[in-house]
C-alpha positions in Angstrom: 16.8 -34.2 -2.1 15.6 -36.0 -5.5 14.8 -32.2 -6.5 17.4 -30.0 -7.8 18.0 -26.5 -6.3 17.2 -25.1 -9.8 13.9 -26.6 -9.7 13.4 -24.8 -6.3 14.6 -21.6 -7.6 12.4 -21.9 -10.5 9.3 -22.4 -8.5 9.9 -19.4 -6.2 10.7 -17.2 -9.4 7.5 -18.5 -11.1 5.5 -17.7 -8.0 7.0 -14.1 -8.2 7.0 -13.5 -12.0 3.9 -15.4 -13.1 5.5 -16.1 -16.6 7.7 -19.1 -17.7 9.5 -16.5 -20.2 10.4 -14.3 -17.5 11.6 -16.8 -15.3 13.7 -18.2 -18.0 15.4 -14.9 -18.6 16.0 -14.4 -15.0 17.6 -17.7 -14.8 19.3 -17.9 -18.2 17.8 -20.9 -19.1 15.0 -21.8 -21.8 11.3 -21.7 -21.1 11.2 -25.5 -21.9 13.5 -25.7 -19.1 11.7 -24.0 -16.5 8.4 -26.0 -17.3 10.4 -29.3 -16.8 11.8 -28.0 -13.5 8.1 -27.3 -12.4 6.8 -30.6 -13.7 9.4 -32.4 -12.1 9.1 -30.7 -8.6 5.3 -31.4 -9.0 5.9 -35.2 -9.6 8.4 -35.3 -6.9 6.3 -33.5 -4.2 3.2 -35.4 -5.4 1.2 -32.3 -5.7 0.0 -29.8 -8.2 1.8 -26.5 -8.0 0.2 -24.3 -10.8 -2.9 -24.6 -12.9 -1.8 -23.7 -16.4 -4.4 -22.1 -19.1 -3.9 -20.6 -22.5 -3.7 -17.4 -21.1 -2.3 -17.6 -17.6 -0.5 -19.6 -14.8 -1.9 -19.4 -11.5 -0.3 -20.9 -8.0 -2.5 -23.6 -6.3 -3.2 -23.3 -2.3 -0.5 -25.8 -2.0 1.9 -23.5 -4.1 1.2 -20.6 -2.0 1.7 -22.6 1.0 4.9 -24.0 0.0 6.4 -20.8 -1.3 7.2 -19.5 2.1 9.0 -22.5 3.1 10.9 -22.6 -0.1 11.8 -18.7 0.7 13.4 -19.9 3.8 15.3 -22.7 2.2 16.6 -20.6 -0.4 17.6 -17.8 1.6 19.5 -20.3 4.1 21.5 -21.3 1.0 22.2 -17.8 0.1 23.5 -17.2 3.7 25.9 -20.2 3.5 27.2 -19.6 0.1 27.7 -15.8 1.2 29.4 -17.1 4.3 31.7 -19.3 2.3 32.7 -16.1 0.2 33.0 -13.8 3.5 30.4 -11.8 2.0 26.8 -10.5 3.4 23.7 -12.3 2.0 22.5 -10.4 -1.1 18.8 -8.7 -1.0 17.3 -9.7 -4.2 14.4 -10.7 -6.1 10.8 -9.3 -7.0 9.4 -7.4 -4.4 5.2 -7.2 -4.9 3.4 -4.6 -2.7 0.1 -2.9 -2.7 -0.4 0.7 -1.6 -3.6 3.0 -1.2 -4.2 5.1 -4.3 -3.6 8.6 -3.2 -1.4 7.9 -0.3 0.8 5.7 -2.5 0.8 8.0 -5.2 2.1 10.8 -3.1 4.3 9.3 -0.3 5.3 5.8 -1.2 6.1 5.7 -4.9 8.4 8.6 -4.8 10.6 6.5 -2.3 11.0 3.7 -4.5 13.8 4.7 -6.7 15.7 5.5 -3.4 14.9 2.0 -2.1 15.9 0.3 -5.4 19.3 2.2 -5.5 20.2 0.8 -1.8 19.3 -2.6 -3.2 20.3 -2.8 -6.8 19.3 -6.5 -7.0 15.6 -6.1 -6.0 12.9 -5.1 -8.5 9.5 -3.9 -7.3 6.1 -4.3 -8.6 3.6 -1.8 -6.9 -0.3 -2.1 -7.0 -2.2 0.9 -6.3 -5.2 0.0 -4.7 -7.6 0.7 -1.8 -8.8 -2.6 -1.1 -7.0 -6.2 -1.3 -9.1 -9.2 -0.9 -6.5 -11.8 -0.6 -2.7 -10.6 -0.6 -1.5 -14.3 -0.7 -3.5 -15.2 -3.6 -2.6 -11.9 -5.4 1.5 -12.7 -4.7 1.9 -9.7 -2.7 4.4 -9.6 0.1 3.5 -6.4 2.0 0.3 -4.1 1.8 0.3 -0.7 2.9 -3.2 0.1 4.2 -5.3 3.0 5.6 -8.1 0.5 6.9 -8.3 -1.8 9.7 -7.1 -5.3 8.9 -10.0 -7.6 8.5 -8.3 -11.0 8.7 -6.7 -12.5 11.9 -4.3 -14.0 9.7 -2.5 -10.9 8.9 0.4 -9.0 10.9 -0.4 -5.5 11.3 2.3 -2.8 12.1 1.1 0.9 12.5 3.8 3.2 10.9 2.3 6.7 11.1 -0.8 8.5 11.9 -2.3 11.3 9.8 -5.2 13.8 10.4 -8.4 14.4 8.4 -8.7 18.1 7.5 -11.6 20.4 6.5 -10.7 22.4 3.5 -11.8 24.6 0.8 -11.0 27.2 -1.7 -10.9 31.0 -1.6 -13.4 31.1 -4.3 -15.8 29.0 -2.6 -15.5 30.9 0.9 -16.0 34.2 -0.8 -19.1 33.1 -2.4 -20.3 31.1 0.6 -18.9 32.1 3.7 -16.4 30.5 6.3 -18.0 27.8 8.9 -16.9 28.6 12.3 -17.9 25.2 13.8 -18.9 21.9 12.7 -22.8 22.4 12.8 -22.3 25.2 10.1 -21.7 22.6 7.7 -25.2 22.1 7.3 -25.8 24.8 5.1 -22.7 24.3 3.0 -21.9 22.1 0.0 -19.7 19.3 1.7 -17.8 16.6 -0.2 -17.0 13.6 1.5 -15.4 10.7 0.0 -17.9 7.8 1.3 -20.3 5.4 -0.3 -23.5 7.2 0.8 -25.0 10.7 0.1 -25.7 10.7 3.9 -22.7 10.6 5.9 -22.0 11.6 9.6 -19.0 13.0 11.2 -17.9 13.4 14.7 -15.8 16.5 15.5 -14.0 16.5 19.0 -12.7 19.8 20.6 -12.0 21.3 23.8 -15.7 22.3 24.0 -16.8 18.7 23.4 -18.1 16.8 20.8 -20.3 17.6 17.8 -21.7 14.9 15.5 -22.7 16.5 12.0 -24.8 14.6 9.5 -23.8 15.7 6.0 -26.0 15.8 3.1 -23.9 16.9 0.5 -25.1 16.9 -3.2 -21.8 15.2 -4.7 -20.5 11.7 -3.2 -17.7 9.9 -4.2 -15.6 6.9 -3.1 -12.4 8.7 -3.8 -10.4 11.3 -1.7 -8.7 12.6 -4.7 -12.0 13.3 -6.5 -13.3 15.0 -3.4 -10.4 17.0 -3.0 -10.2 18.0 -6.7 -13.7 19.2 -6.7 -13.0 21.3 -3.6 -10.0 22.9 -5.4 -12.1 23.7 -8.2 -14.7 25.7 -5.8 -17.5 23.2 -5.8 -17.6 22.9 -2.0 -15.9 21.9 1.4 -13.8 18.6 1.4 -13.0 16.4 4.4 -9.8 14.8 3.0 -6.6 13.1 4.6 -4.2 15.9 5.3 -1.4 14.3 2.8 -3.8 15.4 0.0 -4.1 18.9 1.1 -0.4 19.6 2.5 1.2 21.3 -0.5 -1.8 23.5 -1.2 -2.4 24.4 2.5 1.3 25.4 2.6 1.1 27.4 -0.4 -2.1 29.3 0.3 -3.8 27.7 -2.5 -6.6 26.1 -0.2 -7.7 27.1 3.4 -7.8 24.8 6.5 -11.4 25.4 8.2 -12.5 24.3 11.8 -8.9 23.9 12.9 -9.9 23.7 16.6 -11.9 20.7 16.1 -10.5 17.4 15.5 -11.7 14.2 13.4 -10.9 10.6 13.8 -7.4 10.1 12.6 -6.1 7.7 9.8 -3.6 5.1 10.8 -1.2 4.0 8.1 -0.2 0.5 8.6 1.9 -2.2 7.0 0.5 -5.7 6.7 1.8 -9.1 5.7 0.7 -12.6 6.2 1.1 -14.1 9.7 2.0 -17.6 7.9 4.8 -16.0 5.9 8.3 -15.6 6.4 9.2 -12.3 5.4 12.0 -12.3 2.6 15.1 -10.1 3.3 13.9 -7.5 0.5 10.6 -7.2 2.4 12.4 -6.8 5.6 14.8 -4.3 4.1 11.6 -2.3 2.7 9.8 -2.2 5.9 12.9 -0.9 7.7 13.4 1.6 4.6 9.6 2.8 4.6 9.2 3.1 8.4 12.5 5.2 8.6 11.4 7.4 5.8 7.9 8.2 6.9 9.0 9.2 10.5 10.9 12.1 9.1 9.2 15.1 10.4 7.2 17.2 7.8 6.8 20.9 8.5 3.4 21.7 9.2 1.4 23.7 6.6 0.9 27.4 8.0 -0.6 29.5 5.1 -4.2 29.4 4.7 -5.0 28.4 8.3 -7.6 30.4 10.2 
């Protein structure tokens, strides 16, 4: 092999860090040495790996494909070295993940310190976003999503299902009354996080299905904005249960139409089908699945 192992390590770190200086600090070498490693690797492989500008450095399509192979090679080398020392392979490196904004803030970000304590050689970069267009291009190893995967090139693993709940504040209910079935929502101010002012919801129950078209005055694409408006007494909100759980338990908000059920929200982990997961990513998946599987006490106060 004409290329040095250090060159492949520099390549992998540059894919993860996106910065020559950061890679140099990680490897304990100068920025110019990192640049020479990358240039030598490009010359040896006969392909451009990064597009450099004065402001950024971006991996090429070839680099994105090469990265998974280099990951496997470096992990195999770690396995050999660990075996020779009679040790277990180290879980290390930068884990880049994307999580939905509200779900990630409430349920995933608080778990990250525990994961990092378990694996001190891992650092984590978390992107809060409800939409990820191209996780490979964005350098993400794992995406947690509450939407159906749009690409057949992704592996998807369901990790938990959450309910949608209909909630309102005591202030709103005192002023406007309480709906007892979905059709009653037609005369209420309903806030639904959709991209249209004219939304439709289908409620199931023991008595059959009711489809309700909602024409709320406030429309938003943010569940958190919808919920905050409901907490302020501006209407009834239809939101994921994770947003309202604490307020329902304390009695600050009231759950409505509890005999009716909306389509649930499936939380899934996705990653590229073409990429071999790193040890840090596999460890994170196992950790997150175990943590989210822990039972949570169902809120009691405030229910009808």
